[in-house]
C-alpha distance (Angstrom), angle and dihedral (degrees) to the residues before:
residue distance angle dihedral
X1 . . .
X2 3.77 . .
X3 3.81 106.4 .
X4 3.79 130.3 153.3
X5 3.74 102.1 -137.2
X6 3.79 91.9 -168.4
X7 3.79 90.5 68.9
X8 3.78 125.7 78.2
X9 3.77 131.8 15.6
X10 3.80 126.0 -54.8
X11 3.78 90.9 -103.4
X12 3.79 91.1 58.7
X13 3.81 91.6 48.3
X14 3.79 91.1 51.2
X15 3.76 91.4 48.4
X16 3.83 91.4 51.4
X17 3.78 91.5 48.8
X18 3.75 91.4 49.2
X19 3.83 90.4 50.1
X20 3.77 93.4 49.6
X21 3.80 89.7 49.5
X22 3.74 92.3 49.4
X23 3.77 95.8 47.0
X24 3.80 93.8 43.7
X25 3.81 91.5 52.5
X26 3.82 91.8 53.4
X27 3.78 93.5 43.5
X28 3.86 92.9 44.3
X29 3.82 92.2 58.5
X30 3.78 92.8 54.5
X31 3.79 94.6 40.3
X32 3.82 90.0 53.1
X33 3.82 90.9 49.0
X34 3.77 90.3 51.5
X35 3.82 93.6 45.5
X36 3.83 91.2 48.2
X37 3.86 89.7 46.1
X38 3.77 92.5 -119.3
X39 3.78 82.1 128.2
X40 3.81 105.5 42.4
X41 3.72 137.9 167.2
X42 3.80 121.4 63.4
X43 3.78 94.9 -108.3
X44 3.83 93.9 49.6
X45 3.80 89.6 45.7
X46 3.82 92.1 52.2
X47 3.80 93.0 47.5
X48 3.81 93.4 46.4
X49 3.85 88.5 52.1
X50 3.79 90.6 52.0
X51 3.85 89.6 50.1
X52 3.78 91.2 51.6
X53 3.80 93.3 50.0
X54 3.76 89.2 47.8
X55 3.81 90.2 50.4
X56 3.84 89.2 49.5
X57 3.75 90.5 53.8
X58 3.79 92.5 48.4
X59 3.87 93.2 50.1
X60 3.86 97.0 39.5
X61 3.79 117.7 114.1
X62 3.80 93.3 -172.0
X63 3.82 109.5 145.7
X64 3.79 98.0 -164.5
X65 3.81 131.3 54.8
X66 3.85 93.4 -127.0
X67 3.76 91.5 52.4
X68 3.75 93.0 49.1
X69 3.78 93.9 49.1
X70 3.80 91.8 49.4
X71 3.78 90.2 48.7
X72 3.83 90.5 51.8
X73 3.85 92.3 46.3
X74 3.78 90.5 51.0
X75 3.79 89.4 53.1
X76 3.78 92.3 45.7
X77 3.82 93.8 51.0
X78 3.73 91.7 52.1
X79 3.78 91.9 50.9
X80 3.82 93.5 47.6
X81 3.85 90.3 54.9
X82 3.82 89.9 61.3
X83 3.82 97.9 75.6
X84 3.88 115.2 9.1
X85 3.83 95.0 -176.1
X86 3.80 97.9 51.8
X87 3.81 98.9 83.6
X88 3.85 90.8 -176.5
X89 3.82 85.3 75.8
X90 3.83 99.1 59.4
X91 3.78 90.7 35.4
X92 3.79 90.0 57.0
X93 3.79 91.1 47.7
X94 3.79 92.1 47.7
X95 3.75 93.0 45.0
X96 3.79 89.8 59.3
X97 3.81 102.8 33.5
X98 3.81 95.3 45.0
X99 3.80 90.7 58.6
X100 3.80 89.9 49.2
X101 3.81 94.8 48.6
X102 3.78 92.7 50.3
X103 3.81 96.0 47.6
X104 3.74 116.0 95.1
X105 3.76 96.7 -143.4
X106 3.78 140.4 124.8
X107 3.83 122.9 -103.0
X108 3.81 95.2 -94.0
X109 3.82 92.6 50.7
X110 3.84 91.9 44.9
X111 3.80 89.8 54.1
X112 3.80 89.9 52.0
X113 3.83 91.1 46.7
X114 3.83 91.4 50.4
X115 3.78 91.3 53.9
X116 3.79 92.8 47.9
X117 3.83 92.5 45.9
X118 3.74 93.0 48.6
X119 3.82 91.2 49.9
X120 3.80 90.0 49.5
X121 3.82 91.8 51.2
X122 3.80 91.8 49.5
X123 3.82 93.1 47.4
X124 3.83 92.9 45.8
X125 3.81 90.2 48.5
X126 3.80 93.4 54.5
X127 3.79 92.0 45.5
X128 3.79 90.0 49.8
X129 3.80 91.8 60.5
X130 3.76 91.0 50.6
X131 3.77 92.1 48.2
X132 3.81 92.5 48.8
X133 3.83 88.0 53.4
X134 3.81 90.3 54.4
X135 3.83 95.1 45.6
X136 3.79 95.3 40.9
X137 3.84 93.8 48.8
X138 3.81 87.6 64.7
X139 3.82 87.0 66.9
X140 3.81 93.7 53.1
X141 3.84 118.9 87.8
X142 3.80 126.7 -154.0
X143 3.80 108.2 -89.2
X144 3.82 96.2 22.0
X145 3.77 119.2 152.5
X146 3.85 108.1 -143.6
X147 3.77 125.9 -161.8
X148 3.82 117.8 -157.8
X149 3.81 136.6 176.4
X150 3.81 132.0 -145.5
X151 3.80 119.6 -16.3
X152 3.76 121.1 -55.4
X153 3.79 125.2 168.0
X154 3.83 89.8 -155.9
X155 3.79 92.3 53.0
X156 3.82 91.2 46.7
X157 3.78 89.1 50.3
X158 3.85 90.2 56.5
X159 3.85 92.1 46.6
X160 3.80 96.2 44.4
X161 3.83 93.1 45.2
X162 3.77 90.1 51.2
X163 3.79 91.9 48.8
X164 3.81 91.9 47.6
X165 3.82 89.0 52.3
X166 3.80 87.0 62.1
X167 3.77 98.9 -101.9
X168 3.78 110.3 149.0
X169 3.81 98.1 -136.5
X170 3.78 132.7 161.4
X171 3.76 127.5 -151.5
X172 3.84 132.5 -148.0
X173 3.79 110.8 -162.8
X174 3.79 128.4 -173.0
X175 3.78 123.0 -132.7
X176 3.82 90.1 -121.9
X177 3.76 98.0 -144.9
X178 3.00 143.9 -121.9
X179 3.83 94.4 25.9
X180 3.82 93.9 30.2
X181 3.82 96.7 -137.8
X182 3.80 86.9 159.6
X183 3.77 88.2 72.7
X184 3.77 89.1 62.7
X185 3.84 89.7 51.8
X186 3.75 93.2 51.0
X187 3.78 93.7 48.5
X188 3.83 89.6 53.4
X189 3.80 90.6 48.8
X190 3.83 90.7 50.5
X191 3.80 91.6 52.9
X192 3.77 88.9 52.6
X193 3.77 91.1 49.9
X194 3.80 93.5 -119.6
X195 3.83 114.3 150.7
X196 3.81 107.8 -114.4
X197 3.79 142.2 170.4
X198 3.81 124.7 -153.0
X199 3.82 116.2 -147.3
X200 3.76 137.4 175.3
X201 3.81 116.0 -98.6
X202 3.80 95.2 -112.7
X203 3.84 91.1 57.7
X204 3.79 97.0 68.2
X205 3.78 94.3 101.2
X206 3.81 92.5 48.1
X207 3.85 89.8 53.9
X208 3.75 99.3 38.2
X209 3.79 93.7 90.5
X210 3.83 87.4 66.6
X211 3.84 93.8 52.0
X212 3.78 129.2 96.1
X213 3.83 97.5 -175.3
X214 3.75 139.6 6.2
X215 3.78 117.6 -145.7
X216 3.84 123.0 -175.3
X217 3.76 136.2 165.2
X218 3.78 128.7 -126.1
X219 3.77 137.3 -130.8
X220 3.78 91.3 -166.0
X221 3.82 138.1 2.9
X222 3.85 118.5 -157.8
X223 3.76 126.7 -143.2
X224 3.84 91.4 -101.9
X225 3.84 91.2 54.9
X226 3.83 96.5 -102.9
X227 3.84 111.1 145.8
X228 3.80 124.2 -139.1
X229 3.78 110.3 -156.0
X230 3.80 144.5 139.9
X231 3.81 112.4 -36.1
X232 3.77 108.4 -90.7
X233 3.82 95.6 40.9
X234 3.79 92.7 106.0
X235 3.80 92.9 55.7
X236 3.82 88.8 53.2
X237 3.80 88.7 51.5
X238 3.80 92.2 48.7
X239 3.79 92.7 48.0
X240 3.83 90.4 46.8
X241 3.83 91.1 49.2
X242 3.76 91.4 49.8
X243 3.85 91.3 49.8
X244 3.78 93.2 41.8
X245 3.79 92.0 -119.8
X246 3.81 118.3 152.1
X247 3.80 112.4 -102.7
X248 3.84 113.4 -155.3
X249 3.77 130.4 -177.9
X250 3.79 120.7 -154.6
X251 3.78 114.8 -161.6
X252 3.80 141.2 143.5
X253 3.83 116.3 -109.0
X254 3.78 91.7 -113.0
X255 3.81 88.9 69.3
X256 3.78 90.7 70.9
X257 3.81 110.3 107.7
X258 3.82 111.1 -127.9
X259 3.81 97.6 -171.5
X260 3.80 90.8 60.7
X261 3.82 85.7 70.6
X262 3.81 87.9 71.6
X263 3.75 96.8 41.6
X264 3.77 103.6 -88.6
X265 3.77 113.9 146.6
X266 3.77 123.5 -131.0
X267 3.80 109.1 -110.7
X268 3.81 112.7 -128.2
X269 3.81 111.0 -141.0
X270 3.78 117.5 -132.5
X271 3.76 113.2 -157.6
X272 3.82 132.9 -157.5
X273 3.82 117.8 -59.7
X274 3.79 86.6 -134.3
X275 3.74 90.3 75.0
X276 3.86 86.2 69.0
X277 3.84 104.4 30.9
X278 3.72 145.4 -27.6
X279 3.82 105.9 -82.0
X280 3.76 90.2 -147.9
X281 3.84 88.8 65.7
X282 3.80 90.6 56.9
X283 3.81 104.6 41.2
X284 3.78 112.5 172.6
X285 3.80 93.2 27.9
X286 3.83 129.0 93.8
X287 3.77 117.8 -126.6
X288 3.81 114.5 -155.1
X289 3.78 123.7 -164.7
X290 3.79 113.5 179.0
X291 3.80 110.1 -180.0
X292 3.82 96.8 -154.5
X293 3.75 142.5 26.5
X294 3.82 134.2 -162.3
X295 3.78 123.1 -110.9
X296 3.81 111.8 -158.7
X297 3.82 118.2 -127.2
X298 3.81 94.0 -116.4
X299 3.79 88.8 69.5
X300 3.79 93.9 50.5
X301 3.81 119.6 84.2
X302 3.83 101.9 -175.2
X303 3.84 141.0 -4.6
X304 3.76 115.1 -144.5
X305 3.83 114.8 -151.7
X306 3.81 134.1 164.8
X307 3.84 86.2 -100.6
X308 3.78 93.7 56.6
X309 3.83 143.1 -84.2
X310 3.75 119.9 -50.1
X311 3.84 140.7 166.1
X312 3.81 114.9 -105.4
X313 3.80 89.3 -108.0
X314 3.77 88.8 68.6
X315 3.81 92.6 63.2
X316 3.77 91.6 95.3
X317 3.83 89.8 59.4
X318 3.83 91.9 53.2
X319 3.79 91.3 49.3
X320 3.84 92.2 50.0
X321 3.81 91.7 47.1
X322 3.83 98.3 42.7
X323 3.81 104.5 29.6
X324 3.82 107.8 24.8
X325 3.79 86.8 117.3
X326 3.86 91.2 55.6
X327 3.81 93.4 52.5
X328 3.75 92.4 46.3
X329 3.78 91.1 46.6
X330 3.77 96.0 54.7
């Protein structure tokens, strides 16, 4: 928070310090949960961020518009630092804060606008997943065997919608090590009654000959159509390409990365080695644990969004339409 402590009376300074402490405490809890993957999945992360900014607005006692905006930006920056690869996080922050910064309103009205904007983002995010399920199900045929990786609400929406339409599909899901998000996917499929098989990540090529379509989610989609997703996604894409199996990506439009339009690279998060092994048991060796990898657009057949189905080459058009303000505002 950018505040000149030399200005104003001591009471104002104490109030500002108290507000910063209060906001940081609330933001810190959510940021830590995101960082530790207690809150996981790009959609859930984005919605949790919107909820926090909404809570910050409700609890803020800022008297001036400038003070309120700075307070909100400080909270947003702390949240963004929690997961650099999950572009849904900064996009959610920017969606809300950009509208606040460009509104010529007093502090009270800005707080009300923040709450309304956060609510709209959350509502639109939930509707996007439902819409992706409806659109994606059109690409699924009766009897299809679908392979998926990690845990994606958008992908599950496509699969569940297809199943509820009466299509007798089967699913092959990877474990998605080292955090085993694939276990969550399989449990949800079991609850729905969908026939499914759980396999180790390294078995995808061995099972690909049984697969009709691969559907994965995305944490970030670059301007050239490249998809950043859970580590291991690129090997699924390569195996699918080799076997001539359709490779589909299901993702909300807020997962497109606006800064890649101007050449910024997507940062690949590297997580603790302890998720893989105890470093003390392997002294003298490096243990690497990248959380994501990049699947090039030439291995992706279609991207399914709430706005429709598109080839990866159309990603740049989505970014320009949806996030032109974000690029211009940087």
